[in-house]
N, C-alpha and C positions, 0 to 999 in steps of 0.2 A: 844330475851332473854326469854320472857315469854313462848315461845313455848317449851323451854327445861327445864323450871323450874320444871315440874313434875318429870323429870328424875333425877335431882339433889336431889329433896326431897326424892324420892324413895331410892336412893343410901344411903343417910344419915340414913334413917329409917332402912334399912336392916343392916347397920353397927351397929347401936345402939342395935338393938335386938340381933344380933349375939354376940356382946361383952358382953351383959348381960347373955347370955346362955352358953358361952364357958368358960372354965377355962384354964389358961396357963399351959402348961407342965412345970415341974420344970426345971429351967435353969441350964446349965452346970456351974460348979464352976469356969471354966476358960474363958468362953465366954458367957456373959450375953444374947446376942441374937444370935441364931444359924441359919445358912442357911444349911439345911439338903440336902445332895446329890449334893452340888454345884460342887464337883470335883468327878465325877463318876470313878470307878476303871478302866473301859474300855472306851477308847475315842470313843464315838458314836455320831452320828449326825442324826437328824430327816430327812428322805428322802422325806417328804411331809409336807404341813402345818399342817395337823391334827396329824401327828406323833410327834409334838414338845413336847407333854406331856409324851412320852414314846415310846417303841417299835422302838428305833432308830437302826441304822446300824453302824457296825464298819467302822470308817473313812477310814481305809486302803483298804477297798473294793470298795470305791466310785471312779468312773472314772471321777473325776472332782476336781477342786480346791474348798476347803471349808475352812471356818474360823469360830471359835467359841469364844465368849467372855462371861465370867462369870459375876455374880453380882459384884464381887470384882473389876474386870477390869473396869466396868462401873462407879463405885463409887469412884475410887481412885483419880480422878482429880477434883471431886466436881463440875462438870459441870451440869447445869440444862438441857442440850441439848444432846440427844443421838447421834446426828450427829457429835458432837465434838469427842466422843469416837470412833465412827466408822471410822472417818477420821484418827485419830491418830494411831489406832491399826491395821487397815486393809491396807496392802500395796497398793492395787489397787484402793482405794477410794480417790477421790479428793473432795475438798470443793469449793463451789462458793456461792456468795451472791448477786444475782440480786435484792433481796428485800431491801438490805441495812440495815438489822437488824439481829444480830447474833442469835436471838431466832428462826429464820425461814430460816436459811441457807439450801442450797440444797447439796446433795451428788451426785457424779457421780462414778459409778463403771464400769471400763473398757469402759468409754466413754458414758455410759447410765445413765440418770438422774432419781432421785426420788426427786421431788421438790414440794413445796407448791404453786408455782407460776402458776396461770392459764395462759395457753398459752405456757408453757414450754413443749415440747414433752417429754413424760415420757418413760422410758425403763427398770424400775425395778419393780417387784412385791413385795409388803410389806404386811406381815401378823402379827397379834398379837393373840396368842392363837388360831391359825387356822382361824381367821377372817380376811378377806381381808380389808386392810386399804386404798387402792387406792380409792379416792373419785369418785362418780358416774359421775360427769359432765366432768372432765378433767383428770381423773386418777392421780390427784395430791395426795401428801402425806403430811398431816399436822403434822409434827414431833413435833410441840409445844404442841400437845394434849396428848402426850404419857408420863405417869408418870415414870420418870427414876429410882426412888428409888424402884419401884415395879418390875423391870426387873430381872428375874432370869438368863436368858441366851439369847444371840443373836447369831444366825447362819446366815452366809452369804454363799450363793450358787452361783456358776457360771453356770454350764452346766446341767440344769434340767427343762424340760418343764412341769413336773408334777405340778409345781407351777402356771400353768395356764397363762392367758393372761398377757401381759406386761413383761414377764420374758425374755426380749431380751438380756440383759446383765447379768441377774441373779435374785436372790431373797434375801430378808432379812426377816427372821422369828424370831419374838420375843416371848419368853415364859415368862410369868409373874409368880410371886410367888403365893403360896397358903399356907394355914395353915398346910399342911403336910410337906412342904419343908422349911418353915420359922417359928421359934418359938422365941418369945420374943417381946420386945418393943424397939423402937428406935425413938428418936426425935432429930432434928438438927436445928440450926439457923445460918444464915450467913449474914454478912454485909460488905460493902466496897465501892469501887470506883463507881462513877456515880450514887450514891444514891441507889445502889442495896441493897435490903433487901429480904431475902428468908428464907423459913422454910419448913421442911418436917417431916412427921412421918410415921411409919409403925408398925403394930402389927400383930402377928400371934400366934395362939394357937390351940392346939388339945386336945380333950377330947374323948377318945375312938375312935370311927369311924367317929366322926364329927370334922371339923376344920374350922377356920375362919381366913381370912387375910384381912386387910384393910390398905390402904396407901393414903396419901394425900400430896400435895405440893402446895406452893404458892410463887409467885415471883413478886416483883416490882422493876423496873429498869428505871431510867430517861433516859438512853441511852447516849452514848458518842457523838453522832451526834446531831445536832439541831433537835428538834421536833421529837425525835425517842424513846419515852417511850415504856415500855413493862410491861404488867400485865398478869399474868398467874395463873390459879387455876386448880388443877387436883385432882380427887378422883377416887380410884379404890377399889373394894370390891370383895372378893371371898369366897363363902360358899361351903364347900366340905363335902362329905360323901363317905365312901368306906368300903368294906369288902374284903374278899379274892379274889373275882372275879369282882366286880363292883366298879367303881369310878365315881362320878357325881359332877360337879361343877356348881353352879349358880353364874354368874359374872355380876356385874354392874359397870359401869364407867361413869363419867361425867367430862367435862373439858370446860373451858372458857378462851379465850385469847383475848387481845387487844394490838395492837402494831403499832407504826409508821413505815411505810415502804417507806422511801423517795427515795429509789432506787439510781441510779447513778447520780453523780454530774459532771458538766463540769470541765475539768482539770484546767482551768484558775481560777475558783472559789476556787478549792482545793489548788492551789498555794498560795492564799491569806489567807485561813483558812480551815484547814483539816476537821473541823467539819461541814462545810457548806453543805447545801442541795439545790436541784433544786426546781422546782415548787411544791407547796404544797397548801392544805393539801394532805397527803398520809397516809391513815390509813386502817387497816384491823381488823375486829372483827369476831372471831370464837366462835361457841358454838357446843358442841357435847354431846350426851347421848347414852349409849349402854346398852343393856341387852342381855345376852347370856346364853345358857345352853350347857355345854360340858359333854360328858360321854364316858366311855369305859367299855367293858365287855369281859372277858376272859373265853370262854366256855371250853377251855382246856389249857394244858401247851404250846401249839404251836400256837393257834389261838387267835387273839385279834380283837374285833370289836370296832370301834371308830366313834363318830359322834358329830356334834354340830348344833345348830340352834341359830340365832341371829336376833336382830332388832337394827337398828342404825339410829339416827337422826342427821343431820348436818345442820348448818346455817352459812352463811358467808355474811358479808356486807363489801364492799370495796369502799372507797372514794378516788378518784384519781384526783389531780389537774394537768392539762396539758396545755401547750401552744396550741393555736388554729390557724391553718393556714387559716385565714379569710382575706378578702380584699373587696374593693369596687367592685360591680358588673361591668362587662365589658360594654363598650359602645354599644356592639352588643347584649346585653340582651334586653328583652322586656321593654317597657317604665316604667311599674310599678315597675321594679327592679332597675332602675337607681338610683344612690345615696343610694343604700341599700347594705346590707352585703351579700357576697357570699363566698362559700368555694373556696379556691384556686384550680384551675383545671389543673395546670401545669403538674402534674404527672400522669394524667389520659389519656388513649388512646383517640386520637382525630380522628374524621372523616376527609376524604380528604378535605372537605369543611366545615369549622366551621359555624354552623347555629345558629340562635337565640334559637331554641329548645335545642341545645346542651348546650349553655350558661345558659339557664334558669334552667336546672336541678340542678345547683349548688347554687341556691338562698337559703339563710337561712331563715327559717320560725319559728315563735314561736309556742306555743302549740295551739294557735287559728288559725294557718295557715296564719298569717299575716307576711309580710316581715318586716325586722328590719332595720330602717334607720341608715345610717352612721352619726356619729357626724360631723357637718359642719366644713369644713376646708377652706383654702384659695381658692378663686375663686369658681369654680364649683366642687371642689374635696372634698373628705372626709378627715377628720383629721386622721393622723396615730394613731391607737389605739392598745395597746398591749393586744389583746383579748386572753382570756384563756377559758377553760371549767372546770367545776367540774363535773366529771363523777362518777356516783354511780351505783354499781351493787349489786344485792342481789340474793343469791342462797340458796334455801331450798331443802334438799334432805332427803328422807326416804329410807332406804335400809333394805331388809330382805334376809336371806340366810340360807342354810343348806348344810351340807356336811356329807358324811359317807364313811367309808373305812374298809376293812378287811385286816389283816396282818397275814401271816403264816411264822413261823420261824423253822418249823420242817424239818428234813432231807428229801430230795427227792432222792430216789434211792441210799441212803447211802451217799449223799453229802449234805454239808451245803447249806442253802437256806434262802432267805429273799424275800418274795413275798407280793406285795401290790396291791390291786385293790380298786378303789373308784370312787365317783362321787360327783359333787358339783352343786349347783344352787344359783346364786346371782341375785336378782331383785331389781331395784331401780327406784324411780320416782323423778324428779327434776322439780322445778318451778324456773324460772330465769327471772329477770327483769333488765333492764338497761336503763339509760337515761343520757343526758348531759345538764347541765345548762350553759348558757352563762355567762362568768365572765371577770374580768379585772385583769391584772397582775400588782401588786405593785412593786416598786423598790426592795423590799426584797424577791421577787418572790412568795409571798403569793397571792392567787387568791381569790378575793371577788366577790360577786354577787350583790352588791349594790353600785351604784355611780350615783347620779341624773344627771350628765352631759352626761352620755352615755346611749342611748336608748337600751332597750331590755335586760339589765342585769337581771339575775335570770330566764329568760325564758327557758323552756325546748325546745330545738331546734332540727330541722331536716331539711334536704334539700328537695326541691321540687321534685327532681327525686329520692329520697331515696338512694342517693349516699354518702357514707362515714360517715354520721352522721344521727342518728335517734333512737328513743326509740324502745325497744324490749320487748316483753312479750312472753315467750316460756315455754312449758312443754316438758319434755323428759322422756322416759321410756327405761331402759336398762334391758335386761335379758341375763345373761351369763350362759351357760350350759357347764359342763366339765365331761368327763369320762376318767379315766386314769388307767394304770396298769404298774408296773415295777417289774422285777424279777432280783435278784442278785443270781447267782448260783456258788457255789464253784466247779469248774471243778477238781481241785486238792487242796491239802492243801496250795498251793501257788497261783494258778490262780483263779481269780473270774471274771465271765462274767456278764454284765448287759445288759438287753434288755427291752425296754418299750416304752411307748408313751402316748399321750393324744389327745383326740378329743375336740376341742373348737368350740362352736357355740354361736354366739352373735347376738342378734336382737336389733336394736336401732330405736326408733320412736321419731320424732320431730313434735310438733304441735304449730302453732301460736296461741297466746292467745289474741291478740289485734284486730284480725279480718281484719287487713289491709295488711297482708303479708302472704296470703295463699301459696305462693311459698316456704315458709319455711317447709311446711308439707312434711314429708318423712318417709318411712319405709325401712330400709336396714338390710339385714342379711349377716353375714360373717361366714364362717366355715373353719376348717382346722384340719388335723391330723399332729401332731408333733412327730417324732420318737426320741428315745434315745438309744444309743448303746455305749458300752465301755468295757474295760478290765482293771483289776488291778493285779499286780504281786508283791508278797513279795520276794524281792531280798535276804534279809537276815533279821534276827531278828531286828526289829526297822527300817527297810528301805523298802520302796515299791515304785513302779512305776505305772503310770496309763496313759491311752489314751482314749479319749472319743469324740463322735460326737453327736450333738443334733440339733434340730430345734425348734424354738419358734415363736409365732406371737403376734402382737398387732393390735387391730382393732382401727380405728379412733374413737376418743371420740365424743360425741355430740358437744362439743366446736369446735373441728377440722372440723368435717363434716359440721358444720354450718358456717365455716369461711374459705373457701377454694377459694374464688373468689377475686383476687387482685383488680378488678374493684370496689368492695364493701368491702374495708378493715374493719377489726374489731378493736375496741379498746380492745387490749389484756387485759384480766381480765374482758371483758364484751361482746361487741356487737356481735350478730350473724346475718348472712345474708344467703340468699338462694344460693345454688351452687351445682354442681355435687358432689356426695359422693367421698371421697378419697379411695384409695386402702389400704388394710391391709398390714402391714409391716411383712416381714418374715426374721428372722435371722438364719443363719447357723453357728454353733460354732464347731470349731475343737480345741482340746487342749491335751497336753501331759505334764507330770510332774513327779517329784520325791518328796517324803516326808519321814520323819522319826522322831524318838525320841530316845535318848540315855541317860543313866544315866551319870551324870558328878558330881563328888564329892558327896555332899549330896542332889543334885537336879537333874532336868531333862532338857535336851536341846531338844526342839521341833523345827523342821525346815521344810521348803517347798520351792519348786521351780517349776514354771509352765510357759509354753509357750502357747499362744492362738491366734486364729484368728476368728473373727466374721464378716461374710459377710452378709450385710443386703440388701434386695431387696425392692424397693418402700419405702425407709425410709421417714418418715414425718419430715419436718423441718419447722420452723417458719421464715418467711421473713418479713422485715419491709415495711411500706408504707410511701409515701410522707407525709401523715398526721401524726403529732406528736403523739406517743404513740399507733399507730394503726399498724396492720399487718395482715397477712393471713398465711395459711398453704398450703403446697404443697408436693406432692411426688417427690422424686428424684430417678433416676434409681438404683444406687448402691452406698453403702458406705462400708468401711472396717475399722475395729478396730483390731489391732494386737499388740502383745507385750509380755512383760515378767513381772512376778509377783513373788517376792521372799521374804521370811521372816524367822526369827528365834527368839525364845524366850527361855530364861533360867530362871528357877524358883527354888529356894531352900528355906530353912527356914529363911534366912536373905536377900536374893537377889532376885530381879526381874529385868531382863534386856531383851530388845527386840530391834530388828532392822528390817526394812522393806525397800524394794526398788521396784519400778515399772517403766516400760517403756511402753508408749502407743503411737502407731502410728495410729492416727485416720484420715482417708483420704476420700475424695470423689473419686469415681471410674467412672466418666462420664464426658463428655464434654458438656458444655451448659452455659447458663447465669442464674443468680439469682438476684432478686431485692435487692438492697442495696442503696437506694437513698441518705442516709446521709453519705455514705462512700466518703471520699475526692477523691478516685480514680474511682468512678462510672462514667460510660459514660453519654452521653447526655440524655439517656432514664432512668437513675437511676439504671443501671444494672452493675454487675461485671461478668467477664468470669471465669468459673471454668473448669479445666482440671484434668484428673486423677492424683492423688498424692498430690493435694492441701489439707492441713490440715483442719480439721473441727475446727472452732473457739471455744474458751472458754475452751479448754481441755489442761492441761499441759502434756508435753511429759515425763518429768522426775519427780520423787518424791522419797524422802528418809525420813524415820521416825526412830527416835531413842528414847529410854526411859530407865531410870534406877531408881530403888527404892532400898534403903538400910536401913535395920533395925539396927540402931546404938545400941540400947538396945531393950529389949523386949517391952518397952513403947514408944520409940522415933524412928520415921521413917522420912527420907528425900528422895526426889526424884525429877525428872525432865523429861521433854519431849522436843524433838526438831523435828520440821518439816521443811524440805527443799523442796521447790516446784519450778519447772522450769517455764519459761515463757510460755505464751499462747497468741494466736491471739485474738484481740477484736471481740466480737460478731458482725457479719455483715461484717467481713473481710474474706469472703469465698475464695477470690482470693489470700490471703496472701500477699498483697501489702504494708500494713502499718507495722510499727515497732510493735513488740510484747509487750503485757503487761509484765513488768519485773518480773522475778522470785524473790523469797524471802526466808528467813529462820527466824524462830521464836523460842524462848526459853521460856518455861513455867516451873515453879518450884512449889513444894508443900511440906508441912511437916505436921506431926501430932504428938501429945504427949498425952499419956494416963495418966491423973492426978490420977485417980483411976481405978479400974476395970470397973466402970460404967460411967466414965466421960472422954471425950476426947476433946482436943482443936486442931484446925487445922488452917492452913493458906496457901495461895497460891498467886502467882504472875504470871500473864499472860503477854506475850510479855515483858519479863524482861528487855531487852535491848532497848525497845521502838523503834522497827523498824517501818519504814513507808513503807507500802506495800499495794497492791491492790488485791482484791479477784474477781473482775469482771470489765469488760470494754466493752463499746459499743459506738455507734455513735449517734449524734443528729444534728438537724438543728439549728445553732446559730441564723438564721434570725427569728425564732419563738418568740424570746424575744428581738429583735433589738430595739423595741420602749418602753421597760419596764423601762427605766431610770436607768439601772444598773451603778455601779461606773466604770466599765470597759466595753469596747466593746468586746463581745465574737466572736472569729474568729476560734477557734480550735474546730473541730468536735468531739473530744474524750471526753467521760465521764467515770468515774471510781467510784468504791465503795472501800474505804479503809477498811482494817482490823482495829480492835480496837487498840488503843495505850496501853501503859503500864497500868496495873490495878492490884490492890491488894485487897484481901479479907481475912477475918478471921471469925472463927465460933466456935461453941461448939456443941458437940454431946453427948447425954445421952442414955445409953443402959441398959436394964434390962432383 
């Protein structure tokens, strides 16, 4: 926390000085706070991360599916999480909750994830004002650090390698407000179910060529599950200057979050109490500070030069209580380990003849390399003890980057043209530490490290052979280079052709910091050229068709490259071990579609329909270990994600209505076995057999989304949203042998009333019909807590994360 305090202080200081120097532009008599240019006269979209601030391209010329959400779209449901809005409004985005906390849910677009969970293979590139938000260590995306009230626009792309590494399924580009696009002051406060209290403010002003924008948010929620509180603070600042040709913005941001992430709970415990959690503590603390400079220069009417430079600091501390697969050492162990604690070795490959040396490598030692005695039991045996571990990881990352590009929109040979060429450099350094302390599982599943009757509690443990458990100290350095170009050429007044590509080069270095694991040291370089080609055709006014092909790649993260050995599994969210580097993932996307907009009554109907196929080679997946909470990563030969994405929206002076549908067929395209030791259908070696056509777990095939807002009067609005989500296989059920996690549907409603021109009250209810449904499912080993003294014996391997029950909130908003 102290390491990021200067960033917070600097942001507040800049905000205060800017507010003192700028004067607010006179407010409109009908709208106290304005969002300038929130609905541009031409539907354009940014073709690259840097273009988000301007120089966009006509959507009808893009050979890919695109979606855009405005600030109004994001604020209408009063959610503090941008993931909620992306899920509800983008047909192809699904929602999952492996963390067990709604503040840090993950999204999946076309079967590719953008998640805050370390160890989740990522497949979406995410940017904010042209700055890459995928974290350095695991490409994770910490959605909880993004100020939702400051978002001016969110664009979602499918088929565009210009967005660089990780854009396998697409990219999300967020453009935040500034003092030129937002004028006025707004403050809101909200309270309601589960002890939630939140508030936000934003202010924007322009004086001549200078503008300032500042936004802040704070949230406290006790959580509807046991021991699942959430605390979030966010601050964003933009100081801008512009003249006829130049525009420059100095940006500062800081955020801090703390939340309980109790993850999935055994279904037998959920049947007794839907609020129950599994082993705990489970907490995550994040801190972030950002400073960036964005600029653009227009040397002529047809050329625009854009660039940015940024520095970003990130710190995360994760505490994770887990069951520990420990037992009395085997009788074939060396004498000094008899009647001492060993790691269970059942799931590890064994030699043809089990030797004493093989058994000894599983002996558990404390930080002083002493074996840990078993508590005495009957006869010469150890007493059965519900051992657990409290695992702590800490990640500190510093990232620097710069990007630049040139855009030309002048005619070429008398034809319309949109040409972009650019380059980017992102460099980051990471310090990572991890350790496990021996603990004891209480009957309430809390894990403690003090009990005088049990030797060794509280010790930082490792195995004699460095198998499965051990402290880690690691530094990593990533450098990502990118050079790209894309040209959209109007062949005729109806036909537009797009051709482009990007070269990605990534270097990843790992260094052991403890001195006892030199095998962790490695230097790996990946490189690839990803092409883009497509055409768009205007069939009639307001109707166009497109077809596109692209390739994109994702390189293994330091986390994945450091955890690819199943013999030395990692505690996901933590431990790294030495292993051969993984291969990079290559995705090939094919898509065709139709889209259009047509005036209807006093409004506009906007619609789209697309078909897609994404074939991925050497896809990286996470597989479970026999050791609870641990796993490893591996490449699989081929996967395929194909389907349909369709949506329509009608908007008029009084009505907003939308509907969306998506079908996703996500499958493996190879024959082989995958580890899934906790799966009830796993074979004797803990594996399941996969054949082509088996569905990738965790992804729903069908989704439908519906929403309606009606302005009853000029001051009174009512609305609601419905999400219908089909079933999905439990994570770990790669062979599709278990029953699916059931599908569900949820209704949310909201309303607002303008008491005066400056004061509004609002209310919302989520899951109005109090549906019981699950957002995530996986497997666990019930034997890990067999001796914990639970009120019931756990025999079912399934665990689930339920969605929140019915909740209601009310608030007030003031605008000037």
